[in-house]
Structures are given as C-alpha cells and as structure tokens.
Legacy VTK file of the C-alpha trace (Angstrom):
# vtk DataFile Version 3.0
C-alpha trace
ASCII
DATASET POLYDATA
POINTS 454 float
-12.106 142.464 156.483
-10.862 143.176 153.186
-9.167 146.164 153.827
-7.565 144.810 156.435
-5.857 142.015 154.877
-4.538 144.913 153.112
-3.075 146.840 155.439
-1.141 143.635 156.436
-0.260 142.850 153.194
1.208 146.457 152.833
2.793 146.090 156.489
4.295 142.354 155.591
5.904 143.945 152.471
8.100 146.832 153.777
9.177 144.309 156.594
10.970 142.782 153.845
12.277 145.151 152.039
13.588 146.567 155.141
15.113 142.981 156.129
16.531 142.763 152.503
18.218 146.553 152.782
19.712 145.693 156.263
20.945 142.128 154.576
22.927 143.872 151.822
24.606 146.574 153.877
28.125 145.037 154.437
29.257 144.584 158.263
32.274 146.276 159.544
34.264 142.996 159.631
33.911 142.695 156.075
34.949 146.110 155.063
38.143 145.328 157.108
38.276 141.770 155.947
38.160 143.507 152.631
40.760 146.320 152.816
43.417 143.895 154.431
43.049 141.352 151.577
43.724 144.580 148.699
46.502 146.000 151.177
48.050 142.114 150.875
47.701 141.265 147.248
48.801 145.335 146.128
52.411 144.762 148.496
52.568 140.632 147.154
52.441 142.362 143.544
55.051 144.961 144.576
57.410 141.862 145.680
57.039 139.486 143.345
57.612 141.918 140.213
61.376 141.881 140.148
61.406 138.544 140.381
59.054 137.390 137.518
60.836 140.460 135.634
64.062 138.548 135.909
62.346 134.751 135.097
60.684 135.982 131.883
64.002 137.877 130.748
65.842 134.365 131.152
63.039 132.516 129.425
63.301 134.902 126.762
67.707 135.174 126.418
67.821 131.136 126.410
65.373 130.726 123.227
66.403 133.520 121.565
70.204 131.598 121.557
68.600 128.623 120.987
66.961 129.826 117.697
70.435 131.073 116.893
72.769 128.114 117.408
69.715 126.458 114.875
70.302 128.945 112.387
74.222 128.477 112.729
73.933 124.749 112.183
71.647 124.530 109.069
73.770 127.731 107.475
77.528 125.663 108.171
76.308 122.256 107.321
72.533 122.345 105.740
73.210 124.306 102.316
73.172 121.106 100.432
73.989 121.447 95.898
71.073 121.697 93.673
69.849 118.474 92.733
70.872 116.529 89.856
74.006 118.732 89.524
77.565 117.252 88.329
79.424 116.879 91.338
82.774 119.446 91.548
83.837 117.366 94.157
84.698 113.334 94.846
86.174 111.263 97.554
89.331 108.515 96.458
90.212 105.865 97.887
94.302 106.270 98.428
95.484 102.856 97.769
94.206 99.461 96.887
93.246 96.893 99.681
95.402 93.857 101.146
94.056 90.693 100.010
92.821 88.246 100.645
89.680 89.468 102.872
88.335 87.411 104.875
85.306 87.455 107.256
86.016 88.976 110.911
89.007 90.035 109.887
90.309 94.004 109.399
90.410 95.529 106.072
93.212 97.605 105.190
95.378 99.116 102.741
98.174 97.482 100.457
100.945 98.213 102.487
98.857 96.985 105.601
98.195 100.866 106.689
94.167 102.280 107.461
92.653 102.642 104.707
92.571 106.511 103.584
90.357 108.510 102.011
90.587 111.567 100.016
88.587 114.960 99.005
89.734 116.036 96.007
88.573 117.765 92.427
86.607 116.236 90.239
87.514 118.442 87.290
91.041 117.063 87.147
90.901 114.540 84.565
94.832 113.900 85.610
93.938 111.706 88.890
95.448 114.295 90.884
95.104 113.024 94.647
95.667 116.778 96.126
93.149 117.096 99.139
90.512 119.912 98.937
90.223 121.678 102.045
86.755 122.666 103.109
85.669 125.176 105.829
84.132 122.612 107.536
84.901 118.833 108.251
82.337 116.321 106.743
80.828 112.885 107.962
81.069 110.029 105.511
79.324 107.056 105.727
81.282 103.382 104.636
78.900 101.009 102.767
78.891 97.466 101.501
78.201 97.226 97.293
77.498 94.949 95.067
80.708 94.236 92.608
79.577 94.452 89.612
78.845 98.101 90.329
79.055 100.475 88.825
79.038 99.307 84.593
81.016 102.242 83.647
83.165 105.124 84.727
79.910 107.122 85.832
77.068 106.494 88.417
74.096 108.722 90.167
73.560 108.756 93.362
70.502 107.048 93.121
72.324 103.892 91.665
75.091 103.885 94.436
72.660 103.651 96.877
70.350 100.959 94.843
73.412 98.618 94.700
73.865 99.349 98.555
74.275 95.477 99.673
72.616 94.696 103.084
73.191 91.395 105.714
71.228 88.508 105.453
68.341 87.711 107.247
69.127 86.510 110.862
72.792 87.959 110.271
74.926 91.071 111.879
75.347 94.377 109.694
77.244 93.461 106.601
79.840 96.023 107.504
80.890 96.268 110.732
83.200 98.453 112.965
84.021 102.705 112.426
81.815 102.839 109.810
81.621 106.766 110.148
84.135 108.724 108.615
85.143 112.609 109.080
87.064 114.526 106.398
89.475 117.069 108.015
91.525 119.108 105.573
90.747 117.014 102.774
91.457 113.927 104.523
90.074 111.218 106.314
91.391 107.846 108.236
88.924 104.673 108.512
89.229 102.931 111.594
89.023 99.437 111.774
86.060 97.734 109.904
85.275 94.462 108.766
82.912 92.242 107.003
80.806 89.955 108.481
79.587 87.645 105.491
81.564 85.683 102.889
80.940 87.325 99.026
79.331 83.709 97.728
75.479 84.514 98.010
75.302 87.986 96.214
75.278 87.956 92.320
78.735 88.562 91.549
80.024 86.883 94.145
82.555 90.151 94.868
81.787 92.974 97.014
83.021 96.681 97.413
83.733 99.230 100.072
81.911 102.163 99.349
81.580 105.979 100.545
79.201 108.640 100.638
78.289 111.952 102.654
76.633 111.097 105.329
73.077 111.381 105.927
72.190 114.876 107.517
75.803 115.815 106.394
76.634 118.176 103.108
79.395 118.641 101.186
79.011 122.931 102.154
77.030 123.826 99.234
78.930 121.969 95.869
77.835 118.381 94.989
80.076 115.301 96.005
80.386 112.164 93.737
81.136 109.104 96.183
84.391 106.507 96.002
84.475 102.766 95.883
87.286 100.066 96.087
88.203 97.883 94.026
85.699 94.334 93.930
86.851 91.561 95.928
86.565 87.915 97.118
85.304 87.926 100.777
85.993 84.364 102.325
85.079 82.605 105.550
87.364 83.009 108.328
88.130 79.591 108.379
89.723 79.870 105.195
92.637 82.713 106.448
93.921 79.697 108.735
95.889 78.463 104.764
96.060 81.429 103.493
99.612 82.842 101.934
101.264 85.854 103.393
102.001 89.068 101.606
104.717 89.803 102.099
105.862 87.179 103.882
107.783 86.842 107.252
110.987 84.671 107.943
109.620 82.854 110.448
106.518 81.768 108.451
106.231 78.195 107.331
107.389 77.436 104.290
103.740 76.187 102.920
102.743 80.342 103.211
104.526 80.961 100.145
102.689 80.493 96.529
102.464 77.024 95.248
103.154 75.070 98.404
100.189 73.632 99.621
99.775 72.762 103.641
100.527 69.478 103.867
101.162 69.129 99.923
103.458 67.768 98.002
106.164 70.154 97.288
105.786 70.991 101.336
106.462 67.437 102.480
109.539 67.184 100.108
111.044 70.355 101.941
110.237 69.257 105.278
111.743 66.205 104.516
114.551 67.900 104.093
114.877 70.118 106.850
112.996 73.420 105.276
110.350 74.322 107.278
110.191 78.380 107.341
110.437 80.802 104.476
114.104 81.724 106.101
115.505 78.007 105.460
114.161 77.896 101.888
115.523 81.098 101.048
118.855 80.435 102.447
119.264 77.215 100.876
118.160 79.692 97.760
121.247 81.478 98.599
124.281 79.011 99.115
123.063 76.188 96.888
119.846 77.490 94.564
120.502 74.588 92.247
119.844 71.794 95.357
116.410 73.801 96.020
115.309 72.989 92.524
115.976 69.871 92.511
114.023 69.263 95.324
110.852 70.299 94.265
111.183 67.792 91.592
109.694 67.973 87.966
106.255 68.564 89.105
106.933 71.814 89.399
107.174 74.048 86.760
109.449 76.935 86.129
106.914 79.061 86.157
105.345 77.955 89.051
109.242 77.817 90.465
109.579 81.728 89.665
106.023 82.235 91.334
107.282 80.734 94.432
110.815 82.176 94.641
108.940 85.461 93.522
107.059 85.393 96.732
109.739 84.539 99.085
111.583 87.276 97.750
109.327 89.537 99.184
110.458 88.151 102.684
111.231 91.534 104.727
114.968 90.699 105.865
115.195 92.641 109.641
117.981 93.852 111.043
119.704 90.538 112.260
123.198 89.883 111.169
124.910 86.115 111.893
128.352 86.283 112.891
130.619 83.156 111.827
134.046 82.931 114.030
136.526 79.954 113.329
140.154 80.465 113.074
141.579 83.025 111.224
138.055 83.690 109.548
135.681 85.998 110.493
131.880 86.526 108.545
129.260 88.311 109.200
125.815 86.820 107.354
122.181 88.297 106.988
119.167 86.322 107.571
119.350 84.463 104.732
123.056 83.422 104.430
123.802 86.499 101.969
127.900 87.330 102.998
127.806 90.970 103.866
131.341 91.022 104.907
133.653 88.375 104.893
137.434 88.714 106.399
140.690 86.173 106.755
143.657 86.930 107.790
142.477 90.238 108.526
141.898 91.418 104.771
138.876 91.617 103.424
137.947 88.981 100.605
135.841 89.703 97.885
136.507 87.317 95.861
132.754 85.554 95.174
133.963 81.926 94.545
135.479 81.959 98.075
133.133 84.054 99.671
130.246 81.115 98.854
132.854 78.441 99.911
132.446 80.527 103.177
128.378 80.877 102.996
128.469 77.165 102.565
130.464 76.446 106.014
128.810 79.216 107.737
125.222 77.917 106.764
126.180 73.973 107.819
126.784 75.417 110.852
123.789 78.269 111.089
122.599 76.892 114.983
126.548 78.037 116.141
126.237 81.611 114.798
126.295 84.128 116.942
123.627 86.981 116.943
123.447 90.360 116.685
121.668 93.919 115.092
122.550 94.942 111.463
124.628 98.339 111.080
122.106 100.394 108.836
123.484 100.430 104.867
125.804 97.024 104.643
125.749 95.252 101.539
125.661 92.099 100.780
129.053 90.391 98.696
127.622 87.355 98.074
125.170 87.065 96.227
123.320 83.776 93.935
123.180 84.310 90.125
121.745 87.577 89.855
122.289 90.919 91.652
120.770 91.492 94.547
118.367 95.006 92.976
117.528 92.075 90.386
116.523 89.424 93.143
115.315 91.377 96.488
114.766 94.816 94.662
116.415 98.459 95.788
115.075 98.239 99.383
117.181 95.334 100.695
120.896 95.080 99.546
123.083 95.446 96.938
125.877 93.746 94.605
129.678 94.433 94.242
130.327 97.515 92.451
133.478 97.656 90.495
134.631 101.430 90.047
137.559 102.135 87.973
139.481 105.119 88.958
142.034 105.064 86.141
141.011 104.240 82.702
141.917 105.118 79.207
140.899 104.524 75.794
139.651 100.811 77.940
143.261 100.116 79.332
143.438 99.243 82.695
147.350 99.122 83.943
148.284 96.093 85.316
148.956 95.525 89.047
152.254 94.665 90.590
153.163 91.018 90.601
153.320 91.543 94.551
149.627 92.177 95.313
147.542 88.919 96.151
146.012 86.869 93.654
143.094 84.445 93.307
145.658 81.092 93.907
143.432 77.377 94.593
140.921 79.178 96.369
143.107 81.563 98.080
141.848 85.067 98.686
142.285 88.547 97.273
142.114 91.723 99.249
141.479 94.898 97.834
143.106 96.615 95.323
145.077 99.843 96.109
143.064 102.228 94.343
146.422 103.914 92.628
146.652 100.494 90.607
143.670 101.970 88.560
141.400 99.748 89.629
138.929 99.356 93.254
136.468 97.350 94.418
133.697 99.170 95.921
131.130 97.822 98.635
128.955 100.645 98.151
125.646 99.682 97.291
124.628 100.024 92.948
122.208 102.405 91.189
120.136 100.260 89.173
120.640 102.383 86.243
124.458 101.467 86.585
125.964 98.274 84.629
129.387 96.636 86.551
130.981 94.504 85.319
131.645 92.008 88.012
135.757 91.196 88.578
134.870 87.523 89.141
LINES 1 455
454 0 1 2 3 4 5 6 7 8 9 10 11 12 13 14 15 16 17 18 19 20 21 22 23 24 25 26 27 28 29 30 31 32 33 34 35 36 37 38 39 40 41 42 43 44 45 46 47 48 49 50 51 52 53 54 55 56 57 58 59 60 61 62 63 64 65 66 67 68 69 70 71 72 73 74 75 76 77 78 79 80 81 82 83 84 85 86 87 88 89 90 91 92 93 94 95 96 97 98 99 100 101 102 103 104 105 106 107 108 109 110 111 112 113 114 115 116 117 118 119 120 121 122 123 124 125 126 127 128 129 130 131 132 133 134 135 136 137 138 139 140 141 142 143 144 145 146 147 148 149 150 151 152 153 154 155 156 157 158 159 160 161 162 163 164 165 166 167 168 169 170 171 172 173 174 175 176 177 178 179 180 181 182 183 184 185 186 187 188 189 190 191 192 193 194 195 196 197 198 199 200 201 202 203 204 205 206 207 208 209 210 211 212 213 214 215 216 217 218 219 220 221 222 223 224 225 226 227 228 229 230 231 232 233 234 235 236 237 238 239 240 241 242 243 244 245 246 247 248 249 250 251 252 253 254 255 256 257 258 259 260 261 262 263 264 265 266 267 268 269 270 271 272 273 274 275 276 277 278 279 280 281 282 283 284 285 286 287 288 289 290 291 292 293 294 295 296 297 298 299 300 301 302 303 304 305 306 307 308 309 310 311 312 313 314 315 316 317 318 319 320 321 322 323 324 325 326 327 328 329 330 331 332 333 334 335 336 337 338 339 340 341 342 343 344 345 346 347 348 349 350 351 352 353 354 355 356 357 358 359 360 361 362 363 364 365 366 367 368 369 370 371 372 373 374 375 376 377 378 379 380 381 382 383 384 385 386 387 388 389 390 391 392 393 394 395 396 397 398 399 400 401 402 403 404 405 406 407 408 409 410 411 412 413 414 415 416 417 418 419 420 421 422 423 424 425 426 427 428 429 430 431 432 433 434 435 436 437 438 439 440 441 442 443 444 445 446 447 448 449 450 451 452 453
C-alpha cells in the first residue's frame, strides 16, 4: 500500500510540473502583441524626438535670457555706494515755495511754476546749481518732514528717515499726489502734490518737503544727499478764502492787499469811496495819491501804508490800454491810469502838470473809455511822485528821460522864442534836437539819473 501511494504522488508531481511549464510558455497572440507594442513605442519615440528637442531648446533659451535681464538690471541700478560714505552728489530744490500753503492746494515754486529738483556736485562749496548728468535716470521719493529738522547744516540718512512725518490715525496720506520724481539729465520736475493736513499738531508746527533716493533705486555707485525745502506752515483750506494774493491781480478785491482785512475798517472806508478792486486802488494812487492816503486815515500807520502800497504795486498790469478822446485831445492810458501818450491839436504833450490834469479828466470818465491791446515797449508819461522804476520796478514802465544832445560846460543854448511853451497850463511839444534839448519817451536805465525838466 505504501508503494502504491508513493507511485501516485510521483505521478501527481509530474502532472503539476507539466502544467506549470505549459502555463509559463507565452502564447502566439501575446508574442505578436508584444512585438507590435515595441514597434509602436519605437516609432512614437522617433516621431516625438524633434518636437521634444524644440521645446527643451526654447525653455532653456528663455531661462538664459531671463537671467541675463536680471543681471543687467542689477548692474545698472543695484550698484550701491558703501554704507556711511560721505555723499559726493546732492539734491537741491531750484526755488523756494510759493506761500502761504493750504491743505488740499497745489504746492508750487515761488514763480507759481512746478517745483524742480536738481542733482549737483556736493563737493562744490559755491552753491553751484549746475546739474550733474548720470548715465541713467534715477527715481526719487517725496516726503513730509518735521519743520525743525535739521538742527545743523548736515544730517545722516538715518536722521532724515527718523524725521519723516506720517499721517495722523484715520487720515489720508499726509503728502498726496505725484510723490515720485524721475531725474533725467540732472533735473526732475515735480508734478501736482498737496498736503492733506495742517501743521498745527506737530512739535514745530511747521513742515518741510523732503526728497530722497527712492527705495530700490541708487545713485549708480555714488552717495546722494537728500534735499528739503524751507520750513513752512500749512493752514486749513477754509483759510484760503481770506488769503492775500502774491502778486495781486487787477480784478482782485481790494482786501486781498496786505494790511486790509476783509470787512475790516480799511476795507469799509475804501468801499465807501467806490474803491473795490486792486485796480481801483492803484488808479487813485496815480491820479491823487494824497486823497487815497487820506481815505485810509490815521489808523493806518506809515509802515502799514508802505506795505499795502508795495504789495499793490506788484500787480501785473497786463496788455490792456484805455483810449480817451475828447475834442482836440487824444490820450492813451494803462490800466492804472498812467498816461502812455497824450496828443493835443496833433502835438504830443510832455508837460507833467498838464498830463496829470488830463489823467484826472480821464479818471473821472473811466467807464466810458475805449479798451485796446497795448503795443510792446510803450512807456508811461505820467508818474505820481517817484519814477516808475522806483514805483513798479524795471518790469513795468519807465519815467520820461531827458537827453541832452548838445551840452558844453553845463551850457544849453536857449531855444528860440517861437517854440511853444507852457503858459497857464498850456502844452509844449517835443523840442527840436537842433535847439540842444530833446525829450525822449525811451525807457531810462536804472543806472541813469535824469532830471525831470518839469
């Protein structure tokens, strides 16, 4: 029985081995499928190879270009001056600020033009304003500073940073508008900027406008010193309704002049005499200076009067002229009743007394005068008291000049008796040059001292 079981076990093992061997042999179908798959993958690889090469090449080229651009930027603007280096360049404001300054109002230069920043050589001690031209533009940031900074003429960048004033809690940014400036060829023009808060809440009660290199920019390898304006107050916008104008305009209400408060005593006195504008004020100052001073009264001191008159005389006169015609008189006046030309019976009148009387006549009929445009370089004949150079400066009009065409040892030949002369406020024409004296309407230089013949 045992031998029989052994023989059966051997037969069973042989059958199992045969079955396993048969199972491990691949079928014809699987062999064919494997061959087809291998051939397909080989063909696919051959087909994809050019496309993959192109994609990889483009990606590599893009990465290289990006790295080069990054390197270029860092080489042009990332060159920084060593820390704690004495600045070799400095920034400067070209002009002072136009004041007064109110919240929400545009900040401009003294001539009412945009502010300019100039990059100059810091080693020059002569305060030269010659711009320094760097290879590439630089960017600047504008900031608000404490008005009592700096305590001396020099400061460090850290001190500058510590004195920047930020807005109060819940307020808009203190300095608003175009607070970034680009400097090209050594000059940068500041756009519209304004302060949004008054200066009453900070320790000095004043601000400065400061300018520094923008973060991320550089002086291209050199240290650049910051700049700042003079200290100034900032008033609330509601105060602008009562501010004085610099310079005043002809059409401004008369209380825009210094020492004349709106609805104050002087304003009321002038209004009662129908002097309501700066032009009215200046006209009366020309034709009857004493009367205007009398209107202001003794409560206006001489110092106050001088300040008011000086401010009024800064007024821009413009190009308008006023024509007076009456019978045999033709006269041209500027907007403040100064006589530019006076002709009677076809002859030009130069006598100051007679011209003044004509001006007073024109003043009394001002609203009826014809208005025209002024020709360049016309000169006023009538001034009140001082010459117009003294009254209005060289930019307005000049007084009569007297030219002596023939003088020897102080002797001037007498004119023939048939020349027209002033008799009882009659008129006198220009004297012929052959008689030794000629009256000229040309402007006199501030260095010349002529004697008024009348």
